[in-house]
C-alpha positions as CSV (number, residue, x, y, z in Angstrom):
1,M,-34.2,25.5,-95.1
2,D,-36.8,24.9,-97.8
3,A,-36.5,21.6,-99.6
4,T,-36.3,23.6,-102.9
5,S,-34.5,27.0,-102.7
6,I,-35.1,29.7,-105.2
7,I,-32.2,32.0,-106.0
8,K,-32.1,34.7,-108.6
9,F,-28.8,36.1,-109.9
10,G,-28.9,39.4,-111.8
11,G,-26.9,40.4,-114.8
12,S,-24.3,42.2,-112.7
13,S,-23.4,38.8,-111.2
14,F,-22.0,37.8,-114.6
15,L,-19.4,40.4,-115.7
16,N,-17.1,37.7,-117.2
17,F,-17.1,34.0,-117.9
18,H,-15.3,33.1,-114.7
19,D,-18.2,34.5,-112.7
20,Y,-20.3,31.5,-113.8
21,S,-17.6,29.2,-112.4
22,K,-17.7,31.2,-109.1
23,I,-21.4,30.8,-108.7
24,A,-21.3,27.2,-109.8
25,L,-18.7,26.5,-107.0
26,F,-21.1,28.1,-104.5
27,L,-24.0,26.0,-105.7
28,S,-21.9,22.8,-105.5
29,E,-21.0,23.6,-101.9
30,C,-24.7,24.2,-101.1
31,V,-25.6,20.8,-102.6
32,R,-22.9,18.9,-100.8
33,S,-23.5,20.7,-97.5
34,Y,-27.3,20.0,-97.5
35,P,-27.9,16.5,-98.8
36,G,-31.3,16.2,-100.5
37,S,-31.7,19.9,-101.0
38,K,-32.7,21.2,-104.5
39,Y,-32.0,24.6,-106.1
40,I,-33.8,26.5,-108.8
41,V,-31.5,29.3,-109.9
42,V,-33.0,32.0,-112.1
43,V,-30.5,34.0,-114.2
44,S,-30.5,37.2,-116.1
45,A,-28.4,37.9,-119.2
46,M,-24.8,39.0,-118.7
47,S,-24.8,42.7,-117.8
48,G,-25.2,44.8,-120.9
49,T,-26.4,42.0,-123.2
50,T,-30.0,43.0,-123.4
51,G,-29.2,46.5,-124.5
52,R,-26.8,45.2,-127.2
53,L,-29.4,42.8,-128.5
54,K,-32.0,45.6,-128.6
55,E,-29.6,47.9,-130.5
56,A,-28.9,45.0,-133.0
57,I,-32.6,44.3,-133.8
58,D,-33.4,48.0,-134.0
59,S,-30.5,48.5,-136.5
60,I,-31.9,45.7,-138.7
61,D,-35.5,46.8,-138.5
62,P,-36.5,49.8,-136.3
63,N,-40.1,48.6,-136.8
64,A,-39.6,44.9,-136.1
65,P,-42.7,43.2,-134.6
66,K,-42.7,43.0,-130.8
67,R,-42.8,39.2,-131.2
68,V,-39.4,39.4,-132.9
69,H,-38.1,41.7,-130.2
70,D,-39.1,39.3,-127.5
71,G,-37.5,36.3,-129.3
72,T,-34.3,38.2,-129.8
73,L,-34.0,39.6,-126.2
74,A,-34.8,36.2,-124.6
75,T,-31.6,34.7,-126.1
76,G,-29.5,36.7,-123.6
77,E,-31.0,34.8,-120.6
78,I,-31.0,31.5,-122.5
79,I,-27.3,31.7,-123.2
80,S,-26.6,32.8,-119.6
81,A,-28.5,29.8,-118.3
82,H,-26.6,27.4,-120.5
83,F,-23.3,29.0,-119.3
84,L,-24.2,28.4,-115.6
85,E,-25.4,24.9,-116.4
86,A,-22.1,24.1,-118.1
87,A,-20.0,25.5,-115.2
88,T,-22.1,23.6,-112.6
89,S,-22.2,20.3,-114.4
90,R,-18.4,20.5,-114.8
91,L,-18.1,20.2,-110.9
92,G,-20.0,16.9,-110.9
93,I,-23.4,18.4,-109.8
94,R,-26.5,17.1,-111.5
95,C,-27.8,20.1,-113.3
96,C,-29.9,21.1,-116.3
97,S,-31.3,24.4,-117.7
98,L,-34.8,25.4,-118.8
99,N,-36.0,28.3,-120.9
100,A,-39.3,29.7,-122.2
101,L,-39.9,26.7,-124.5
102,N,-39.7,24.0,-121.8
103,L,-40.2,25.8,-118.5
104,G,-44.0,25.5,-118.5
105,L,-44.7,29.2,-117.9
106,K,-47.5,30.1,-120.2
107,T,-48.5,33.7,-120.9
108,N,-50.8,35.8,-123.0
109,S,-49.6,37.4,-126.2
110,E,-48.8,40.9,-124.8
111,F,-45.2,40.9,-126.1
112,G,-42.8,43.0,-124.0
113,S,-45.0,42.8,-120.9
114,A,-46.7,39.4,-121.0
115,A,-48.7,38.1,-118.0
116,C,-48.5,34.6,-116.7
117,T,-51.7,32.7,-117.4
118,E,-50.6,29.2,-116.2
119,F,-47.6,27.5,-114.7
120,D,-47.4,23.9,-115.6
121,L,-44.9,22.3,-113.2
122,T,-44.8,18.9,-115.0
123,N,-41.4,19.4,-116.6
124,I,-39.8,21.1,-113.5
125,S,-41.0,18.3,-111.3
126,R,-39.5,15.7,-113.7
127,K,-36.2,17.6,-113.8
128,L,-36.0,18.1,-110.0
129,A,-36.3,14.3,-109.6
130,Y,-33.0,13.8,-111.4
131,N,-31.1,17.0,-110.8
132,D,-29.9,18.9,-107.8
133,V,-29.8,22.3,-109.6
134,I,-32.1,23.7,-112.3
135,V,-31.0,26.9,-114.0
136,V,-33.9,28.9,-115.4
137,A,-33.6,31.7,-118.0
138,G,-35.5,34.5,-116.4
139,G,-38.1,36.9,-117.6
140,Q,-39.7,34.8,-120.3
141,G,-42.5,32.5,-121.1
142,V,-44.4,31.1,-124.1
143,S,-47.7,32.2,-125.6
144,E,-50.6,29.9,-126.7
145,E,-49.1,30.3,-130.3
146,Q,-45.8,28.9,-128.9
147,S,-44.0,32.3,-129.4
148,I,-41.5,33.4,-126.8
149,T,-42.8,36.3,-124.7
150,M,-40.9,38.6,-122.3
151,L,-42.5,39.4,-118.9
152,G,-41.0,42.9,-119.0
153,R,-37.6,44.5,-118.8
154,N,-35.6,43.3,-115.8
155,S,-38.4,40.8,-115.0
156,S,-36.2,37.8,-113.9
157,D,-37.2,38.7,-110.3
158,Y,-40.8,37.9,-111.4
159,T,-39.8,34.5,-112.7
160,A,-38.1,33.7,-109.4
161,L,-41.2,34.6,-107.4
162,L,-43.5,32.7,-109.7
163,L,-41.4,29.7,-109.2
164,A,-41.2,30.2,-105.4
165,S,-45.0,30.2,-105.2
166,A,-45.3,27.2,-107.5
167,V,-43.0,25.0,-105.5
168,G,-44.2,26.2,-102.1
169,A,-41.0,28.0,-101.0
170,T,-41.3,30.3,-98.0
171,H,-38.7,32.7,-99.2
172,C,-36.8,33.8,-102.4
173,T,-33.3,35.2,-102.6
174,I,-32.5,38.0,-105.0
175,V,-28.8,38.7,-105.7
176,S,-27.7,42.0,-107.2
177,D,-24.7,44.3,-107.3
178,V,-25.7,46.4,-104.3
179,P,-26.1,45.6,-100.6
180,G,-29.8,45.0,-100.5
181,V,-32.5,47.7,-100.9
182,M,-31.0,51.1,-100.4
183,S,-32.4,54.5,-99.5
184,A,-31.5,55.7,-103.0
185,D,-29.6,54.4,-106.1
186,P,-26.0,54.5,-104.8
187,Y,-24.7,55.1,-108.3
188,L,-26.5,58.4,-108.3
189,L,-26.4,59.2,-104.5
190,P,-23.3,57.6,-103.0
191,Q,-24.5,58.5,-99.5
192,A,-27.4,56.0,-99.8
193,R,-27.9,53.6,-96.9
194,T,-28.9,50.0,-96.8
195,I,-32.4,49.4,-95.4
196,K,-32.6,46.3,-93.3
197,S,-36.3,45.6,-93.7
198,I,-39.1,47.0,-95.7
199,G,-42.8,46.0,-96.2
200,F,-44.2,44.5,-99.4
201,R,-46.5,47.5,-100.1
202,T,-43.8,50.1,-99.6
203,M,-41.4,48.1,-101.8
204,A,-44.1,47.7,-104.5
205,G,-44.6,51.5,-104.6
206,V,-40.8,52.1,-104.8
207,A,-40.6,49.6,-107.8
208,E,-43.6,51.2,-109.4
209,S,-41.8,54.6,-109.3
210,G,-39.0,53.1,-111.4
211,A,-36.5,51.7,-108.9
212,K,-34.6,48.9,-110.6
213,V,-33.7,47.0,-107.5
214,L,-36.8,44.8,-107.8
215,Y,-39.5,44.2,-110.4
216,G,-42.9,45.5,-109.3
217,K,-44.9,42.5,-110.2
218,A,-42.5,40.3,-108.3
219,V,-43.1,42.2,-105.1
220,S,-46.9,42.0,-105.5
221,H,-46.7,38.3,-106.2
222,A,-44.6,37.8,-103.1
223,E,-47.1,39.6,-100.9
224,K,-50.0,37.6,-102.4
225,F,-48.4,34.3,-101.4
226,G,-46.6,35.5,-98.3
227,I,-43.1,34.8,-99.7
228,E,-40.3,36.7,-97.9
229,I,-37.8,38.3,-100.3
230,R,-34.2,38.3,-99.2
231,C,-32.0,40.8,-101.1
232,G,-28.3,40.2,-101.0
233,R,-25.0,40.4,-102.8
234,F,-22.6,37.7,-103.8
235,E,-19.3,38.4,-102.0
236,N,-16.3,36.2,-101.4
237,G,-18.0,33.0,-102.6
238,E,-21.2,33.4,-100.6
239,I,-24.5,35.3,-100.6
240,N,-24.7,37.9,-97.8
241,I,-28.3,39.1,-97.1
242,Y,-28.8,42.8,-96.4
243,T,-32.5,43.4,-96.7
244,T,-35.7,41.4,-96.0
245,I,-39.0,42.3,-97.6
246,G,-42.1,41.1,-95.9
247,K,-44.3,42.6,-93.2
248,E,-44.8,46.3,-93.4
249,S,-42.1,48.3,-91.6
250,P,-41.2,52.0,-91.9
251,A,-38.7,52.9,-94.6
252,S,-37.8,56.1,-96.6
253,I,-36.5,55.9,-100.1
254,V,-35.8,58.4,-102.9
255,V,-36.1,57.2,-106.5
256,V,-34.8,58.9,-109.6
257,S,-36.4,57.6,-112.8
258,K,-35.4,58.4,-116.4
259,A,-37.1,57.8,-119.7
260,V,-40.4,59.1,-118.2
261,T,-43.3,60.3,-120.2
262,I,-45.2,63.2,-118.6
263,I,-48.8,64.0,-119.7
264,S,-50.1,67.5,-118.6
265,T,-53.6,68.9,-118.8
266,E,-55.8,71.3,-116.8
267,S,-58.9,69.3,-117.6
268,K,-60.1,66.8,-114.9
269,S,-62.1,64.7,-117.4
270,D,-59.1,64.5,-119.8
271,F,-56.8,63.6,-116.9
272,D,-59.2,60.8,-115.7
273,N,-59.5,59.4,-119.3
274,A,-55.7,59.4,-119.7
275,F,-55.2,57.7,-116.4
276,E,-57.8,55.0,-117.1
277,W,-56.3,54.4,-120.6
278,L,-52.8,54.0,-119.2
279,E,-54.0,51.5,-116.6
280,L,-55.7,49.5,-119.3
281,K,-52.4,49.4,-121.1
282,N,-50.6,48.2,-118.0
283,Q,-48.4,51.3,-117.9
284,S,-48.8,51.9,-114.1
285,P,-49.7,55.6,-114.3
286,L,-48.3,57.8,-111.5
287,I,-49.8,61.1,-110.3
288,I,-47.3,64.0,-110.0
289,D,-47.7,66.5,-107.2
290,N,-48.3,69.8,-109.1
291,K,-50.6,72.5,-107.8
292,K,-50.7,74.4,-111.1
293,K,-51.8,71.6,-113.4
294,R,-52.7,67.9,-113.5
295,E,-49.8,65.6,-114.5
296,I,-49.5,61.9,-115.0
297,A,-46.2,60.0,-115.5
298,F,-45.4,56.5,-116.7
299,V,-41.9,55.1,-116.4
300,G,-40.1,53.3,-119.2
301,G,-43.3,52.8,-121.2
302,D,-43.4,52.3,-124.9
303,R,-45.6,55.2,-126.1
304,S,-45.8,53.7,-129.7
305,S,-47.8,50.8,-128.3
306,L,-50.4,53.0,-126.6
307,G,-52.1,54.2,-129.7
308,K,-52.7,57.8,-130.3
309,L,-52.9,59.4,-126.9
310,E,-53.8,62.6,-128.6
311,L,-57.3,61.3,-129.3
312,L,-58.0,61.1,-125.5
313,F,-57.9,64.9,-125.1
314,K,-60.6,67.4,-125.7
315,D,-58.8,70.4,-124.1
316,A,-55.3,71.7,-124.1
317,Y,-52.6,69.2,-123.1
318,S,-48.9,68.4,-123.5
319,I,-46.9,65.2,-123.7
320,T,-43.2,65.3,-122.8
321,D,-40.9,62.3,-123.4
322,N,-37.5,61.6,-121.8
323,A,-38.3,63.5,-118.7
324,Y,-37.1,62.7,-115.2
325,L,-39.1,61.8,-112.1
326,V,-38.1,62.0,-108.4
327,S,-40.3,60.0,-106.0
328,E,-39.9,60.5,-102.3
329,H,-41.3,57.4,-100.5
330,I,-41.9,57.7,-96.7
331,G,-43.6,54.5,-95.7
332,L,-46.8,54.2,-97.8
333,S,-46.9,57.9,-98.7
334,V,-45.2,59.3,-101.8
335,I,-44.4,62.8,-103.2
336,R,-43.5,63.0,-106.9
337,S,-41.8,65.8,-108.8
338,S,-40.9,66.0,-112.5
339,F,-37.7,67.5,-114.1
340,A,-36.5,68.2,-117.6
341,S,-32.8,67.4,-116.9
342,H,-30.9,64.6,-115.2
343,E,-28.8,67.1,-113.2
344,A,-31.9,68.9,-111.8
345,A,-33.5,65.6,-110.8
346,V,-30.4,64.3,-109.0
347,Q,-29.8,67.6,-107.2
348,H,-33.4,67.6,-106.0
349,A,-33.1,63.9,-105.0
350,S,-29.9,64.6,-103.0
351,L,-31.6,67.4,-101.1
352,R,-34.6,65.2,-100.3
353,H,-32.4,62.4,-99.2
354,E,-30.4,64.7,-96.9
355,S,-33.6,65.8,-95.3
356,L,-34.5,62.1,-94.6
357,Y,-31.0,61.0,-93.5
358,P,-29.2,64.1,-92.2
359,S,-26.1,62.3,-91.2
360,A,-25.8,60.2,-94.4
361,N,-23.2,62.5,-95.9
362,A,-20.8,62.0,-93.0
363,E,-19.5,58.7,-94.3
364,V,-19.9,58.4,-98.1
365,P,-18.6,55.1,-99.6
366,E,-17.1,55.1,-103.1
367,W,-19.4,54.0,-105.9
368,T,-17.9,53.7,-109.3
369,E,-20.0,53.6,-112.5
370,K,-22.3,50.6,-112.8
371,A,-20.3,47.8,-114.4
372,R,-21.2,46.2,-117.7
373,S,-19.8,43.0,-119.0
374,E,-17.1,43.4,-121.7
375,K,-18.1,39.9,-122.9
376,S,-21.7,40.9,-123.8
377,N,-20.4,41.8,-127.3
378,I,-20.0,38.1,-128.2
379,F,-23.8,37.9,-128.7
380,I,-23.8,40.4,-131.6
């Protein structure tokens, strides 16, 4: 195994305070079973916390500066890191936690979707010399002005891969509430199947379409540095790996995305201008397959930060917010369709999934609603 292992635990790993103790026990057993091994553990906020924090700051000032938003949202991961540090130290394991202000991850000042400009490992190296486990608050860095910045929503994966490349790890383990990468979101389509292996580029496309299983920039970074991503679930006191992401291998996945903004126009020049503008704003524009008109989608973007999109158009156009997008990925190819309602999108996705996996409906596991921590309200 690598001398320093990188593991990321998503928010669904922490539904209650006892979950921190369970993961701390797992880490303590790893340390004692592999003398000399070191672990950098990236954590997300407790499930549901980020949404509550966003609601809180919006209720105080709906127009609060993005710098204030980032500083507020980052506290969820910081507290989560301290909780796991406390639980691990209690077991006699040498452990410390780091966050944006002392991690060494420097970014630009694009609050909400900051890019890493430099990773200074001085403090991490110092801490690794004296600790067996370092817990890192995920998804955050610090700007040149020493303001906390967020790398994006659900970007703790990206922190983990940045750390993996920085310390020379050959793989990175991502732990979530589902058994690896699946052929669809099992909370929407219970017949979804686990995909054992998938290529970097296919996975990057799936993430770009809005799948939450992995952050897009994390996949691209892993490909750049040749770091295998192992996706698993924490079960019965251990991590079970279900999917590996690495060399390209065939896979078919259907993604349903909500909170999508659709831009429609019949003008090719307007279409090209809008597409280029969205790329400059790091919104990852997606082309929708529509024979009648030209359509661009961007998923989960903040339209208020884009400026006046209307100024880009010379001819007739329309902009629709809160739409739904279904993306059918077959290897590196993708077909996208837009829908006005959630029900229509899910119905279409179910039909497309059935065509890809005809026998998937034969044995459908039970998937309840995605769990949120009841403890997340302590932060508000």
